C-alpha positions in Angstrom: 137.7 76.8 134.1 137.1 80.1 132.3 137.1 83.3 134.3 133.6 83.8 135.8 132.0 87.1 134.8 128.5 88.5 135.3 128.0 91.5 133.1 124.7 93.4 133.4 123.6 95.8 130.6 120.2 96.1 129.1 117.9 93.1 129.0 117.7 91.4 125.6 119.3 88.5 123.6 121.5 87.2 120.5 122.0 87.2 116.7 123.6 85.0 114.2 125.6 85.7 111.1 123.7 85.2 107.8 125.5 85.8 104.6 124.5 88.2 101.8 126.0 88.9 98.4 126.5 92.6 98.9 129.6 93.7 100.8 130.1 96.9 102.6 133.2 98.2 104.3 134.0 99.6 107.7 134.6 103.3 107.7 134.3 105.9 110.4 135.6 109.4 111.3 134.9 109.4 115.0 136.0 112.4 117.0 135.4 110.6 120.4 137.5 108.0 122.1 135.3 105.4 123.7 136.4 103.8 126.9 135.3 100.2 126.5 135.3 99.5 130.2 132.8 102.3 131.1 130.9 102.8 127.8 127.1 102.3 128.3 125.1 101.9 125.1 121.7 103.4 124.7 118.5 101.5 125.5 117.0 100.6 122.1 113.6 101.4 123.6 114.7 105.1 123.5 115.4 105.0 119.7 112.9 107.3 117.9 110.3 105.3 116.0 109.0 106.6 112.7 111.4 109.5 112.7 113.4 108.1 109.7 111.7 107.3 106.4 112.7 104.7 103.8 115.6 106.2 101.9 114.1 104.8 98.6 110.7 105.2 97.0 110.3 101.4 96.7 109.4 99.0 99.5 112.4 97.9 101.6 113.6 94.5 100.6 116.9 93.4 102.3 120.0 91.8 100.8 121.7 92.1 104.2 120.9 93.4 107.7 122.7 94.7 110.8 125.1 92.4 112.5 125.8 89.9 109.8 129.3 88.4 109.9 131.5 89.5 107.1 135.2 88.8 106.9 136.9 91.3 109.2 133.7 93.0 110.6 130.1 92.9 111.5 127.8 94.4 108.9 127.0 97.8 110.1 123.6 98.6 108.4 121.0 97.5 106.0 121.7 96.5 102.4 118.5 97.6 100.6 117.8 96.0 97.2 117.3 98.3 94.3 115.5 95.8 92.0 118.8 94.8 90.4 119.4 98.2 88.8 121.4 101.4 89.5 120.4 105.1 89.6 117.3 104.9 91.7 116.7 108.2 93.5 118.0 108.2 97.1 116.3 110.5 99.7 117.2 112.0 103.0 115.7 109.8 105.7 115.0 112.9 107.9 115.8 116.6 108.0 119.3 117.7 108.7 122.4 118.6 106.7 125.0 116.8 104.6 128.0 116.6 107.0 130.4 114.4 105.1 131.1 113.3 101.5 133.5 110.4 100.9 134.7 108.7 97.8 136.9 105.6 97.8 137.7 102.6 95.5 136.6 100.0 98.1 134.4 100.1 101.1 131.4 102.4 100.8 132.5 103.8 97.4 130.6 107.1 97.0 129.0 107.9 100.4 127.0 110.7 101.9 126.5 111.3 105.6 123.5 113.4 106.9 123.5 114.7 110.5 120.1 115.1 112.1 119.2 117.4 115.0 118.0 114.5 117.2 121.5 113.1 117.8 121.7 110.6 114.9 123.5 110.5 111.6 122.4 108.5 108.5 124.8 107.1 105.9 124.0 106.3 102.3 126.7 104.3 100.5 127.6 102.6 97.2 126.1 105.6 95.4 126.7 106.5 91.7 126.3 110.3 91.9 125.2 112.9 94.3 122.6 115.6 93.8 123.9 118.2 91.3 125.0 120.9 93.7 126.7 118.3 95.9 128.3 116.7 92.9 129.6 120.0 91.7 131.1 120.8 95.1 132.8 117.3 95.2 134.4 117.9 91.7 135.7 121.3 92.7 137.4 119.8 95.8 138.8 116.8 93.9 140.4 119.2 91.4 141.6 121.4 94.2 143.3 118.5 96.0 144.2 116.7 92.7 142.9 113.4 93.9 139.5 111.7 93.3 139.4 109.8 96.7 138.5 112.5 99.1 136.9 112.7 102.6 135.2 116.1 103.1 133.6 117.4 106.2 130.9 120.0 105.8 129.1 122.5 108.1 125.4 122.8 108.7 125.0 125.8 106.4 126.4 124.3 103.2 123.9 121.6 102.3 120.8 121.5 104.5 118.3 118.9 103.5 114.6 118.3 104.1 113.1 114.8 105.0 112.4 113.2 101.6 114.7 115.5 99.6 116.7 113.7 96.9 120.4 113.7 97.7 121.8 111.0 95.4 121.3 108.1 93.0 121.9 104.5 94.0 124.7 102.5 92.5 127.3 99.8 92.8 130.5 101.6 93.8 133.2 100.6 96.3 133.2 97.2 97.7 129.7 96.3 96.4 129.1 93.1 94.4 125.6 94.0 93.2 123.5 97.2 92.9 122.0 98.1 96.3 121.9 100.9 98.8 123.8 100.5 102.1 122.0 102.5 104.8 123.1 103.1 108.4 121.8 105.0 111.4 124.6 106.1 113.8 124.8 107.7 117.1 126.3 111.1 116.0 128.4 111.5 119.2 130.1 108.1 119.2 129.6 107.3 115.5 128.6 103.8 116.5 126.3 102.2 114.0 122.9 101.1 115.5 120.5 98.5 114.3 118.2 100.4 111.8 115.4 97.8 112.2 114.9 99.1 115.7 113.8 102.6 114.4 110.3 101.6 113.1 111.1 101.4 109.4 108.3 99.7 107.5 109.5 96.2 106.7 107.4 93.1 106.1 108.9 90.2 108.0 106.9 87.3 109.5 109.7 84.7 109.3 111.4 83.5 112.5 115.2 82.7 112.5 116.0 79.2 111.2 118.8 77.5 113.1 120.7 74.8 111.2 123.3 73.3 113.4 124.8 73.3 116.9 128.5 73.2 117.6 129.8 71.9 120.9 133.2 72.7 122.4 135.2 71.3 125.3 136.2 74.3 127.5 138.0 72.4 130.2 141.5 73.8 131.3 144.0 73.8 128.4 141.3 73.6 125.8 140.5 76.3 123.2 138.6 76.3 119.9 142.0 76.3 118.2 143.1 72.9 119.4 139.9 71.0 118.8 137.3 70.3 116.2 133.7 71.0 117.4 131.1 68.3 117.7 128.6 69.4 115.0 125.0 68.3 115.1 122.2 69.1 112.6 118.8 70.2 113.9 115.3 69.0 112.9 112.2 71.1 113.5 108.5 71.2 114.1 107.4 74.7 113.2 109.6 77.2 115.0 110.8 74.6 117.6 114.2 73.0 116.7 115.7 70.0 118.4 118.2 67.1 118.3 116.6 63.7 118.1 119.0 62.1 120.6 120.8 63.0 123.7 124.3 64.3 122.8 127.2 62.9 124.7 129.9 65.6 125.0 133.5 64.6 125.4 135.0 66.4 128.3 134.9 66.6 132.1 132.0 69.0 132.3 132.8 72.5 131.1 131.3 73.2 127.7 130.4 75.9 125.2 127.9 75.9 122.4 127.7 77.7 119.0 124.8 78.0 116.7 124.5 78.4 112.9 121.4 80.3 111.9 119.8 81.8 108.8 117.1 84.4 109.0 114.9 85.6 106.2 112.3 88.3 105.4 109.1 87.9 103.5 109.6 87.7 99.7 113.4 87.3 99.7 115.8 84.4 99.6 118.7 86.4 100.9 119.9 85.1 104.3 120.0 87.6 107.1 121.2 87.8 110.7 119.0 87.6 113.7 119.0 90.1 116.5 119.0 88.4 119.9 119.6 85.0 121.6 119.5 83.8 125.2 120.4 80.4 126.5 119.6 78.3 129.6 120.7 75.1 131.2 118.0 73.2 133.0 116.0 76.5 133.1 118.8 78.5 134.7 120.0 81.5 132.6 123.6 81.1 131.2 123.9 84.1 128.8 122.3 86.6 126.6 123.6 88.6 123.6 122.2 91.4 121.5 123.7 92.8 118.3 123.3 96.5 118.3 125.6 99.5 118.8 128.8 97.9 117.5 131.5 100.5 117.0 134.1 100.3 114.2 136.8 100.2 116.9 135.6 96.7 118.0 134.0 95.3 114.8 136.9 93.1 114.0 136.1 91.1 117.1 133.6 89.3 114.9 136.5 86.9 114.3 136.3 86.0 118.0 132.5 86.0 118.0 132.4 83.1 115.5 134.4 79.9 115.1 136.9 81.4 112.7 138.2 78.0 111.6 134.7 76.9 110.6 134.1 80.2 108.8 137.4 79.8 106.8 137.2 76.1 106.0 133.5 75.2 105.9 131.9 78.6 105.1 129.8 78.1 108.3 129.2 81.0 110.7 129.0 79.3 114.1 128.0 82.0 116.6 129.8 81.2 119.8 127.4 81.5 122.8 130.4 82.0 125.0 133.2 84.6 125.0 136.8 83.8 124.3 139.3 85.5 126.7 140.6 88.0 124.1 137.1 89.0 122.8 136.4 92.6 123.9 132.8 92.8 122.6 131.8 93.5 126.2 128.6 95.4 125.9 127.2 93.0 123.2 127.0 90.3 126.0 124.2 91.5 128.3 124.0 88.6 130.7 126.9 86.3 130.9 127.8 83.9 133.7 131.1 82.0 133.4 131.7 83.7 130.0 128.6 82.0 128.6 129.9 78.4 129.1 127.9 75.8 130.9 128.9 73.1 133.3 127.6 69.5 133.6 128.3 68.3 137.1 127.0 64.7 136.7 126.5 62.1 134.0 122.7 62.7 133.7 121.1 64.3 130.7 120.5 68.1 131.0 118.3 70.4 129.0 120.0 73.1 126.9 117.6 75.7 125.5 118.3 78.6 123.2 115.8 81.3 122.2 116.5 83.2 119.0 114.7 86.3 117.8 115.0 88.8 115.0 114.5 92.6 115.3 110.8 92.3 114.2 110.0 90.0 117.1 109.9 86.6 115.3 111.2 83.9 117.6 112.4 80.3 117.3 113.5 77.9 120.0 116.2 75.2 120.1 116.1 72.4 122.7 118.9 69.9 123.1 119.6 67.2 125.7 123.3 66.9 126.6 125.4 64.7 129.0 129.1 64.4 129.6 131.6 61.6 129.4 133.7 60.9 132.4 137.0 62.3 131.2 138.4 64.7 128.6 140.9 63.9 125.9 144.5 64.6 127.0 146.0 67.9 125.8 148.7 67.5 123.3 152.2 68.7 124.2 153.2 72.2 123.1 156.7 73.5 122.5 155.7 77.2 122.3 152.4 78.4 123.8 151.2 81.8 122.6 149.0 83.2 125.4 146.1 85.6 124.8 146.3 88.9 126.6 150.1 88.9 126.6 152.8 89.9 124.1 154.2 86.9 122.2 157.3 86.7 120.1 159.1 84.3 117.8 162.8 84.4 117.0 164.5 82.3 114.3 167.7 83.0 112.4 165.6 83.9 109.3 162.2 84.8 110.8 161.2 87.1 113.6 158.0 88.8 114.8 156.2 90.0 117.9 152.5 89.9 118.6 150.9 92.7 120.8 148.9 91.6 123.8 145.6 92.2 121.9 146.6 90.1 118.9 145.1 86.7 120.0 141.6 85.8 121.1 142.6 82.7 123.0 145.8 80.6 123.7 147.3 78.7 120.8 150.2 76.3 120.4 152.5 78.0 117.9 154.0 75.8 115.1 156.7 76.6 112.6 158.2 74.9 109.6 160.3 75.9 106.6 160.8 74.4 103.1 162.6 75.4 99.8 160.7 77.8 97.5 161.5 77.9 93.8 162.2 81.3 92.3 162.1 83.0 95.7 164.8 84.8 97.6 164.0 83.0 100.8 162.6 79.7 102.0 158.9 79.4 102.5 158.1 79.8 106.2 154.8 78.3 107.6 153.7 80.2 110.7 150.9 78.4 112.5 147.9 78.1 110.1 145.5 80.4 108.4 142.5 79.1 110.5 143.8 80.9 113.6 142.8 84.6 113.5 145.0 87.6 114.4 143.3 90.7 115.6 146.0 93.4 115.1 148.8 93.9 112.6 152.3 92.8 113.5 155.7 93.4 111.7 157.0 90.2 110.2 160.7 90.1 109.2 162.3 87.6 106.9 165.9 87.1 105.8 166.8 86.0 102.3 168.8 82.8 101.8 170.5 84.1 98.7 172.2 87.3 97.8 169.9 90.1 96.8 171.4 92.4 94.1 171.5 96.0 95.3 169.2 97.0 92.4 166.5 94.7 93.8 166.9 95.7 97.5 163.9 98.1 97.2 161.9 95.7 95.0 161.5 92.9 97.5 157.9 91.7 98.2 156.6 89.7 101.1 154.4 87.0 99.6 151.6 85.3 101.5 149.5 82.2 100.9 146.6 80.7 102.9 146.6 77.6 100.7 144.0 79.0 98.4 144.9 82.5 97.5 148.3 84.3 97.2 148.9 88.0 97.8 151.9 90.3 98.3 153.1 93.6 99.6 156.3 95.6 99.4 158.8 94.8 102.1 161.1 97.4 103.8 164.8 96.6 104.0 166.7 97.2 107.2 169.9 95.6 108.5 169.6 92.5 106.4 165.9 91.9 107.1 162.9 92.6 104.9 159.8 93.6 106.9 156.1 94.1 106.2 153.0 94.4 108.5 150.7 91.5 108.3 147.6 90.3 110.1 147.4 86.6 109.2 149.1 83.3 109.9 150.1 81.1 107.0 152.9 80.7 104.5 155.3 83.6 103.8 158.4 84.1 101.5 160.3 86.8 99.6 160.2 87.5 95.9 161.6 90.3 93.7 159.1 92.5 91.9 160.3 94.1 88.7 157.1 93.8 86.7 155.2 97.0 86.0 151.4 97.2 86.3 149.3 96.4 83.3 146.9 99.0 81.8 144.3 97.7 79.3 141.6 99.8 77.6 138.2 98.2 78.0 134.7 99.0 76.8 132.9 101.0 79.4 129.8 103.1 79.9 129.0 105.7 77.3 130.7 109.0 78.1 133.6 107.3 79.9 137.2 106.2 78.9 137.8 103.1 80.9 140.9 101.0 81.7 141.6 97.9 83.7 144.7 98.4 85.8 146.2 95.5 87.7 149.5 94.3 89.3 150.7 90.8 89.5 152.6 90.8 92.8 151.4 93.7 95.0 148.8 96.3 94.4 148.4 99.7 92.6 149.8 102.4 94.8 148.9 105.3 92.6 147.1 105.8 89.3 146.7 109.3 87.7 145.6 110.8 84.5 146.3 113.9 82.5 144.1 115.2 79.6 145.9 117.2 77.0 148.6 117.7 79.7 146.3 118.8 82.5 145.4 116.7 85.6 141.9 115.2 85.5 139.9 113.0 87.9 140.5 109.3 87.3 138.1 107.3 89.3 138.5 103.7 90.5 135.9 100.9 90.8 137.9 97.8 91.8 140.3 97.0 89.0 138.5 99.4 86.6 139.5 103.1 86.4 137.7 105.6 84.2 137.7 109.2 83.2 134.2 110.7 82.9 134.3 112.9 79.8 133.4 116.4 81.1 134.0 120.0 80.3 137.8 119.5 80.6 137.8 117.7 77.3 138.0 119.8 74.1 135.7 119.3 71.1 137.5 117.0 68.7 140.6 114.9 69.5 141.9 114.5 73.0 144.9 112.7 74.5 144.5 110.9 77.8 147.7 109.8 79.5 147.4 107.2 82.3 150.3 106.5 84.7 150.1 103.6 87.2 152.7 102.8 89.9 152.7 99.6 92.1 153.9 99.3 95.7 157.4 98.4 94.5 157.7 101.6 92.4 157.3 99.9 89.0 155.5 102.3 86.7 153.5 101.9 83.5 152.1 104.6 81.1 149.5 104.4 78.4 148.1 107.0 76.0 144.5 106.9 74.8 143.1 109.2 72.1 139.4 109.8 72.0 137.2 112.2 70.2 134.5 114.3 71.9 
């Protein structure tokens, strides 16, 4: 039986993980270390209502909301649609000062942070450009540091702003897949993102969450979600009441968990969203309650424990687990949880399982299912090497070795290993467990080659990885016969040599820019820089595209732009481009 816990925090309930097209990253600059054991989140009832305004001058229509499940993290804010276009004016949601400017190729792209006097900070991301004075300050700092990806902290006297003052233009920079504005409200002290829909923003939403399926799991001793396939049942509905037509017979001796797949929507939009709360009961007795709000970046990767990771990877289904796995440290998200959210059936009679779902605007739906148990559970398969959650686990082989930290696994798993020949590789291909088992923290993986590596290639070795669908690679460090890199996945690994330089291809870009596509076949681009007529200039990256914005550094007439790109293995490529201003 799972460890019995009863955690009391504020009184509310759970969300699901819808999917949206726009992707945001997870970025913070917290100056406070949070003790998870003692941290007490704020009561959402205390959040100021109507203090923050819509950051755009068009009605809020969402492409994504707070708490959605994204690979590697919970979505940390609102993705506000910009009518499919870029360069809409973006306004300060309240008075304060610009406290941080950040530019990056992925994640939030161009982002501004505004700190407000009431203890909150707002974030505006995927921007194209900032207000002129801010843009000028950014350029000066980029040239001073001779790098375009910068992270600048500012004081309250540099760029004070009024509520409603324009601070930027919307865009599609960073890890965005469509034009939109990513907007967050954070607790300034902790930098924890909070659910912006709890702050009284004007949003039209009269649609209740729409549950699609239930997922049932045997949680008897020795059982984890990694050594079973859930029993999946589709739901039917009458209005906002959802149900299973027949009593469900659950295989197992009596200890079970349930997961739920849900889509939420808002009026006038087909984008799927997440919901805010859920609570669940067995025969009228409360079993658990969850609320998605105040999720810090230090724990956001536990989304992989919050859902059935295998279902997410293989079926593209976000099954929210209404129980907590042993290695899931999302403690304050679970507000009422007896027996880690699992429920027990003590006899062979049917029992009523009821789930109440609600979004942040108060729309509710209910799921009712009747369940009963079988007499016995399926026998657990034998396991040669059990990896235990909460403990350090290691694997030693003549040609493979690694060690997992105690926080790496969310639940126990039976480790499996195999090896096979790999054509054109410097090692065999080693299969470590399977990609459907998540790993929380990075671990160093070391491989030995099975053929002699020429000395000239010793610093060119790459650890290649495949999950069966996609292949990637990273430079490996040589030490005492082993090649090591830090990884955070299970799957197939092998060693290859990387002597191929990046490719630089001129492409047609926006007017006023000189644009290139820079890619690498085996690893990634470690550095790309540009000089204009022999002097360093800002070369900005948007995914695989890099561009120089023709500015005052370009002379009237003919100019020579030299691009240099280096990959992780040190292979370098240069390209000259002549343009006329």
